[in-house]
mmCIF file of the N, C-alpha and C atoms, coordinates in Angstrom:
data_MODEL
# 
_entry.id   MODEL 
# 
loop_
_atom_site.group_PDB 
_atom_site.id 
_atom_site.type_symbol 
_atom_site.label_atom_id 
_atom_site.label_alt_id 
_atom_site.label_comp_id 
_atom_site.label_asym_id 
_atom_site.label_entity_id 
_atom_site.label_seq_id 
_atom_site.pdbx_PDB_ins_code 
_atom_site.Cartn_x 
_atom_site.Cartn_y 
_atom_site.Cartn_z 
_atom_site.occupancy 
_atom_site.B_iso_or_equiv 
_atom_site.pdbx_formal_charge 
_atom_site.auth_seq_id 
_atom_site.auth_comp_id 
_atom_site.auth_asym_id 
_atom_site.auth_atom_id 
_atom_site.pdbx_PDB_model_num 
ATOM 1   N N  . MET A 1 1  ? 0.996   -1.210  -0.008  1.00 0.00 ? 1  MET A N  1 
ATOM 2   C CA . MET A 1 1  ? 0.135   -0.153  -0.103  1.00 0.00 ? 1  MET A CA 1 
ATOM 3   C C  . MET A 1 1  ? 0.903   1.125   -0.022  1.00 0.00 ? 1  MET A C  1 
ATOM 4   N N  . ARG A 1 2  ? 0.720   1.989   -1.059  1.00 0.00 ? 2  ARG A N  1 
ATOM 5   C CA . ARG A 1 2  ? 1.406   3.170   -1.302  1.00 0.00 ? 2  ARG A CA 1 
ATOM 6   C C  . ARG A 1 2  ? 0.924   4.529   -0.493  1.00 0.00 ? 2  ARG A C  1 
ATOM 7   N N  . ALA A 1 3  ? -0.480  4.736   -0.707  1.00 0.00 ? 3  ALA A N  1 
ATOM 8   C CA . ALA A 1 3  ? -1.254  5.802   -0.553  1.00 0.00 ? 3  ALA A CA 1 
ATOM 9   C C  . ALA A 1 3  ? -2.495  5.351   -0.173  1.00 0.00 ? 3  ALA A C  1 
ATOM 10  N N  . THR A 1 4  ? -3.018  6.135   0.829   1.00 0.00 ? 4  THR A N  1 
ATOM 11  C CA . THR A 1 4  ? -4.593  5.723   1.229   1.00 0.00 ? 4  THR A CA 1 
ATOM 12  C C  . THR A 1 4  ? -5.243  6.959   1.467   1.00 0.00 ? 4  THR A C  1 
ATOM 13  N N  . SER A 1 5  ? -6.501  6.928   1.634   1.00 0.00 ? 5  SER A N  1 
ATOM 14  C CA . SER A 1 5  ? -7.315  8.206   1.800   1.00 0.00 ? 5  SER A CA 1 
ATOM 15  C C  . SER A 1 5  ? -8.806  7.563   2.652   1.00 0.00 ? 5  SER A C  1 
ATOM 16  N N  . LEU A 1 6  ? -9.196  8.465   3.698   1.00 0.00 ? 6  LEU A N  1 
ATOM 17  C CA . LEU A 1 6  ? -10.257 8.212   4.105   1.00 0.00 ? 6  LEU A CA 1 
ATOM 18  C C  . LEU A 1 6  ? -11.337 9.161   3.834   1.00 0.00 ? 6  LEU A C  1 
ATOM 19  N N  . ASN A 1 7  ? -12.678 8.762   3.386   1.00 0.00 ? 7  ASN A N  1 
ATOM 20  C CA . ASN A 1 7  ? -13.788 9.568   3.064   1.00 0.00 ? 7  ASN A CA 1 
ATOM 21  C C  . ASN A 1 7  ? -14.750 9.260   3.916   1.00 0.00 ? 7  ASN A C  1 
ATOM 22  N N  . TYR A 1 8  ? -15.948 9.970   3.388   1.00 0.00 ? 8  TYR A N  1 
ATOM 23  C CA . TYR A 1 8  ? -16.997 10.051  4.024   1.00 0.00 ? 8  TYR A CA 1 
ATOM 24  C C  . TYR A 1 8  ? -17.740 8.635   4.396   1.00 0.00 ? 8  TYR A C  1 
ATOM 25  N N  . ARG A 1 9  ? -17.720 7.696   3.290   1.00 0.00 ? 9  ARG A N  1 
ATOM 26  C CA . ARG A 1 9  ? -18.161 6.404   3.553   1.00 0.00 ? 9  ARG A CA 1 
ATOM 27  C C  . ARG A 1 9  ? -17.391 5.794   4.802   1.00 0.00 ? 9  ARG A C  1 
ATOM 28  N N  . ASN A 1 10 ? -16.209 6.020   4.981   1.00 0.00 ? 10 ASN A N  1 
ATOM 29  C CA . ASN A 1 10 ? -15.428 5.465   6.132   1.00 0.00 ? 10 ASN A CA 1 
ATOM 30  C C  . ASN A 1 10 ? -16.056 5.736   7.461   1.00 0.00 ? 10 ASN A C  1 
ATOM 31  N N  . LEU A 1 11 ? -16.299 6.842   7.542   1.00 0.00 ? 11 LEU A N  1 
ATOM 32  C CA . LEU A 1 11 ? -17.019 7.533   8.665   1.00 0.00 ? 11 LEU A CA 1 
ATOM 33  C C  . LEU A 1 11 ? -18.311 6.811   8.921   1.00 0.00 ? 11 LEU A C  1 
ATOM 34  N N  . VAL A 1 12 ? -19.211 6.623   7.986   1.00 0.00 ? 12 VAL A N  1 
ATOM 35  C CA . VAL A 1 12 ? -20.424 6.030   8.125   1.00 0.00 ? 12 VAL A CA 1 
ATOM 36  C C  . VAL A 1 12 ? -20.194 4.565   8.484   1.00 0.00 ? 12 VAL A C  1 
ATOM 37  N N  . VAL A 1 13 ? -19.433 3.930   7.803   1.00 0.00 ? 13 VAL A N  1 
ATOM 38  C CA . VAL A 1 13 ? -19.108 2.430   8.243   1.00 0.00 ? 13 VAL A CA 1 
ATOM 39  C C  . VAL A 1 13 ? -18.754 2.375   9.739   1.00 0.00 ? 13 VAL A C  1 
ATOM 40  N N  . VAL A 1 14 ? -17.827 3.288   10.200  1.00 0.00 ? 14 VAL A N  1 
ATOM 41  C CA . VAL A 1 14 ? -17.305 3.083   11.691  1.00 0.00 ? 14 VAL A CA 1 
ATOM 42  C C  . VAL A 1 14 ? -18.690 3.435   12.750  1.00 0.00 ? 14 VAL A C  1 
ATOM 43  N N  . GLN A 1 15 ? -19.646 4.187   12.121  1.00 0.00 ? 15 GLN A N  1 
ATOM 44  C CA . GLN A 1 15 ? -20.879 4.703   13.076  1.00 0.00 ? 15 GLN A CA 1 
ATOM 45  C C  . GLN A 1 15 ? -21.960 3.676   12.752  1.00 0.00 ? 15 GLN A C  1 
ATOM 46  N N  . GLY A 1 16 ? -21.590 2.534   11.961  1.00 0.00 ? 16 GLY A N  1 
ATOM 47  C CA . GLY A 1 16 ? -22.568 1.673   11.862  1.00 0.00 ? 16 GLY A CA 1 
ATOM 48  C C  . GLY A 1 16 ? -23.676 1.835   10.725  1.00 0.00 ? 16 GLY A C  1 
ATOM 49  N N  . GLY A 1 17 ? -23.592 2.819   9.993   1.00 0.00 ? 17 GLY A N  1 
ATOM 50  C CA . GLY A 1 17 ? -24.331 3.109   9.173   1.00 0.00 ? 17 GLY A CA 1 
ATOM 51  C C  . GLY A 1 17 ? -24.664 2.586   7.606   1.00 0.00 ? 17 GLY A C  1 
ATOM 52  N N  . TYR A 1 18 ? -23.374 1.893   7.324   1.00 0.00 ? 18 TYR A N  1 
ATOM 53  C CA . TYR A 1 18 ? -23.160 1.232   6.048   1.00 0.00 ? 18 TYR A CA 1 
ATOM 54  C C  . TYR A 1 18 ? -23.197 -0.359  6.119   1.00 0.00 ? 18 TYR A C  1 
ATOM 55  N N  . GLY A 1 19 ? -24.387 -0.668  6.130   1.00 0.00 ? 19 GLY A N  1 
ATOM 56  C CA . GLY A 1 19 ? -24.387 -2.206  6.256   1.00 0.00 ? 19 GLY A CA 1 
ATOM 57  C C  . GLY A 1 19 ? -24.405 -2.525  7.846   1.00 0.00 ? 19 GLY A C  1 
ATOM 58  N N  . SER A 1 20 ? -25.259 -3.602  8.354   1.00 0.00 ? 20 SER A N  1 
ATOM 59  C CA . SER A 1 20 ? -25.286 -3.832  9.790   1.00 0.00 ? 20 SER A CA 1 
ATOM 60  C C  . SER A 1 20 ? -24.476 -5.077  9.795   1.00 0.00 ? 20 SER A C  1 
ATOM 61  N N  . GLN A 1 21 ? -23.568 -5.732  8.811   1.00 0.00 ? 21 GLN A N  1 
ATOM 62  C CA . GLN A 1 21 ? -22.893 -6.853  9.151   1.00 0.00 ? 21 GLN A CA 1 
ATOM 63  C C  . GLN A 1 21 ? -21.340 -6.621  9.320   1.00 0.00 ? 21 GLN A C  1 
ATOM 64  N N  . GLN A 1 22 ? -21.034 -5.386  9.514   1.00 0.00 ? 22 GLN A N  1 
ATOM 65  C CA . GLN A 1 22 ? -19.628 -5.294  9.766   1.00 0.00 ? 22 GLN A CA 1 
ATOM 66  C C  . GLN A 1 22 ? -19.289 -5.856  11.156  1.00 0.00 ? 22 GLN A C  1 
ATOM 67  N N  . LYS A 1 23 ? -17.987 -6.347  11.233  1.00 0.00 ? 23 LYS A N  1 
ATOM 68  C CA . LYS A 1 23 ? -17.254 -7.101  12.338  1.00 0.00 ? 23 LYS A CA 1 
ATOM 69  C C  . LYS A 1 23 ? -16.243 -6.222  12.762  1.00 0.00 ? 23 LYS A C  1 
ATOM 70  N N  . PHE A 1 24 ? -16.028 -5.955  14.023  1.00 0.00 ? 24 PHE A N  1 
ATOM 71  C CA . PHE A 1 24 ? -15.158 -5.179  14.573  1.00 0.00 ? 24 PHE A CA 1 
ATOM 72  C C  . PHE A 1 24 ? -14.003 -6.212  15.393  1.00 0.00 ? 24 PHE A C  1 
ATOM 73  N N  . PRO A 1 25 ? -12.647 -5.885  15.235  1.00 0.00 ? 25 PRO A N  1 
ATOM 74  C CA . PRO A 1 25 ? -12.174 -4.909  14.814  1.00 0.00 ? 25 PRO A CA 1 
ATOM 75  C C  . PRO A 1 25 ? -12.291 -4.384  13.209  1.00 0.00 ? 25 PRO A C  1 
ATOM 76  N N  . LEU A 1 26 ? -12.332 -3.436  13.007  1.00 0.00 ? 26 LEU A N  1 
ATOM 77  C CA . LEU A 1 26 ? -12.697 -2.953  11.541  1.00 0.00 ? 26 LEU A CA 1 
ATOM 78  C C  . LEU A 1 26 ? -11.555 -1.843  11.145  1.00 0.00 ? 26 LEU A C  1 
ATOM 79  N N  . ILE A 1 27 ? -10.840 -1.850  10.048  1.00 0.00 ? 27 ILE A N  1 
ATOM 80  C CA . ILE A 1 27 ? -10.106 -1.055  9.567   1.00 0.00 ? 27 ILE A CA 1 
ATOM 81  C C  . ILE A 1 27 ? -10.830 -0.292  8.363   1.00 0.00 ? 27 ILE A C  1 
ATOM 82  N N  . PRO A 1 28 ? -11.276 0.962   8.588   1.00 0.00 ? 28 PRO A N  1 
ATOM 83  C CA . PRO A 1 28 ? -12.146 1.744   7.573   1.00 0.00 ? 28 PRO A CA 1 
ATOM 84  C C  . PRO A 1 28 ? -11.116 2.234   6.415   1.00 0.00 ? 28 PRO A C  1 
ATOM 85  N N  . LEU A 1 29 ? -11.264 1.610   5.255   1.00 0.00 ? 29 LEU A N  1 
ATOM 86  C CA . LEU A 1 29 ? -10.394 2.103   4.161   1.00 0.00 ? 29 LEU A CA 1 
ATOM 87  C C  . LEU A 1 29 ? -11.235 1.749   2.826   1.00 0.00 ? 29 LEU A C  1 
ATOM 88  N N  . SER A 1 30 ? -11.569 2.724   2.251   1.00 0.00 ? 30 SER A N  1 
ATOM 89  C CA . SER A 1 30 ? -12.155 2.760   0.917   1.00 0.00 ? 30 SER A CA 1 
ATOM 90  C C  . SER A 1 30 ? -11.389 2.686   -0.337  1.00 0.00 ? 30 SER A C  1 
ATOM 91  N N  . ASP A 1 31 ? -10.229 3.468   -0.182  1.00 0.00 ? 31 ASP A N  1 
ATOM 92  C CA . ASP A 1 31 ? -9.485  3.930   -1.313  1.00 0.00 ? 31 ASP A CA 1 
ATOM 93  C C  . ASP A 1 31 ? -8.007  3.596   -1.128  1.00 0.00 ? 31 ASP A C  1 
ATOM 94  N N  . GLY A 1 32 ? -7.316  3.132   -1.739  1.00 0.00 ? 32 GLY A N  1 
ATOM 95  C CA . GLY A 1 32 ? -5.945  2.781   -1.463  1.00 0.00 ? 32 GLY A CA 1 
ATOM 96  C C  . GLY A 1 32 ? -5.178  2.558   -3.050  1.00 0.00 ? 32 GLY A C  1 
ATOM 97  N N  . THR A 1 33 ? -3.885  2.781   -3.142  1.00 0.00 ? 33 THR A N  1 
ATOM 98  C CA . THR A 1 33 ? -3.116  2.347   -4.282  1.00 0.00 ? 33 THR A CA 1 
ATOM 99  C C  . THR A 1 33 ? -1.708  1.857   -4.062  1.00 0.00 ? 33 THR A C  1 
ATOM 100 N N  . GLY A 1 34 ? -1.286  0.966   -4.671  1.00 0.00 ? 34 GLY A N  1 
ATOM 101 C CA . GLY A 1 34 ? -0.086  0.509   -4.345  1.00 0.00 ? 34 GLY A CA 1 
ATOM 102 C C  . GLY A 1 34 ? 0.565   -0.344  -5.575  1.00 0.00 ? 34 GLY A C  1 
ATOM 103 N N  . GLU A 1 35 ? 1.410   -1.248  -5.264  1.00 0.00 ? 35 GLU A N  1 
ATOM 104 C CA . GLU A 1 35 ? 2.031   -1.907  -6.521  1.00 0.00 ? 35 GLU A CA 1 
ATOM 105 C C  . GLU A 1 35 ? 1.945   -3.472  -6.435  1.00 0.00 ? 35 GLU A C  1 
ATOM 106 N N  . VAL A 1 36 ? 1.615   -3.991  -7.450  1.00 0.00 ? 36 VAL A N  1 
ATOM 107 C CA . VAL A 1 36 ? 1.513   -5.648  -7.212  1.00 0.00 ? 36 VAL A CA 1 
ATOM 108 C C  . VAL A 1 36 ? 2.834   -5.925  -7.702  1.00 0.00 ? 36 VAL A C  1 
ATOM 109 N N  . ALA A 1 37 ? 3.579   -6.651  -6.615  1.00 0.00 ? 37 ALA A N  1 
ATOM 110 C CA . ALA A 1 37 ? 5.002   -7.164  -6.521  1.00 0.00 ? 37 ALA A CA 1 
ATOM 111 C C  . ALA A 1 37 ? 5.153   -8.537  -7.307  1.00 0.00 ? 37 ALA A C  1 
ATOM 112 N N  . ALA A 1 38 ? 4.010   -9.274  -6.977  1.00 0.00 ? 38 ALA A N  1 
ATOM 113 C CA . ALA A 1 38 ? 4.037   -10.692 -7.446  1.00 0.00 ? 38 ALA A CA 1 
ATOM 114 C C  . ALA A 1 38 ? 2.662   -11.210 -7.405  1.00 0.00 ? 38 ALA A C  1 
ATOM 115 N N  . VAL A 1 39 ? 2.474   -12.323 -8.394  1.00 0.00 ? 39 VAL A N  1 
ATOM 116 C CA . VAL A 1 39 ? 1.057   -12.860 -8.440  1.00 0.00 ? 39 VAL A CA 1 
ATOM 117 C C  . VAL A 1 39 ? 1.391   -14.289 -8.401  1.00 0.00 ? 39 VAL A C  1 
ATOM 118 N N  . GLY A 1 40 ? 0.301   -15.178 -8.264  1.00 0.00 ? 40 GLY A N  1 
ATOM 119 C CA . GLY A 1 40 ? 0.449   -16.757 -8.108  1.00 0.00 ? 40 GLY A CA 1 
ATOM 120 C C  . GLY A 1 40 ? 0.248   -17.243 -9.473  1.00 0.00 ? 40 GLY A C  1 
ATOM 121 N N  . ALA A 1 41 ? 0.645   -18.500 -9.629  1.00 0.00 ? 41 ALA A N  1 
ATOM 122 C CA . ALA A 1 41 ? 0.818   -19.179 -10.633 1.00 0.00 ? 41 ALA A CA 1 
ATOM 123 C C  . ALA A 1 41 ? -0.359  -19.230 -11.524 1.00 0.00 ? 41 ALA A C  1 
ATOM 124 N N  . GLY A 1 42 ? -1.657  -19.123 -11.095 1.00 0.00 ? 42 GLY A N  1 
ATOM 125 C CA . GLY A 1 42 ? -2.653  -19.341 -11.647 1.00 0.00 ? 42 GLY A CA 1 
ATOM 126 C C  . GLY A 1 42 ? -3.235  -17.950 -12.430 1.00 0.00 ? 42 GLY A C  1 
ATOM 127 N N  . VAL A 1 43 ? -2.568  -16.759 -11.987 1.00 0.00 ? 43 VAL A N  1 
ATOM 128 C CA . VAL A 1 43 ? -2.881  -15.462 -12.784 1.00 0.00 ? 43 VAL A CA 1 
ATOM 129 C C  . VAL A 1 43 ? -2.599  -15.682 -14.335 1.00 0.00 ? 43 VAL A C  1 
ATOM 130 N N  . THR A 1 44 ? -3.499  -15.321 -15.135 1.00 0.00 ? 44 THR A N  1 
ATOM 131 C CA . THR A 1 44 ? -3.049  -15.326 -16.413 1.00 0.00 ? 44 THR A CA 1 
ATOM 132 C C  . THR A 1 44 ? -3.341  -13.694 -17.250 1.00 0.00 ? 44 THR A C  1 
ATOM 133 N N  . ARG A 1 45 ? -3.828  -12.993 -16.464 1.00 0.00 ? 45 ARG A N  1 
ATOM 134 C CA . ARG A 1 45 ? -3.865  -11.506 -16.970 1.00 0.00 ? 45 ARG A CA 1 
ATOM 135 C C  . ARG A 1 45 ? -3.410  -10.425 -16.023 1.00 0.00 ? 45 ARG A C  1 
ATOM 136 N N  . GLY A 1 46 ? -2.904  -9.386  -16.459 1.00 0.00 ? 46 GLY A N  1 
ATOM 137 C CA . GLY A 1 46 ? -2.522  -8.410  -15.445 1.00 0.00 ? 46 GLY A CA 1 
ATOM 138 C C  . GLY A 1 46 ? -3.335  -7.209  -15.335 1.00 0.00 ? 46 GLY A C  1 
# 
């Protein structure tokens, strides 16, 4: 993970307003970017 951002959806998730099936502890993260360094043998597309 190279960069992340928190947004309004994350606040609503933590407050229990985005679906009632959330399990805690919970890491509220909707957006992130990074680099794929390796893939498994069964991966055929990038």
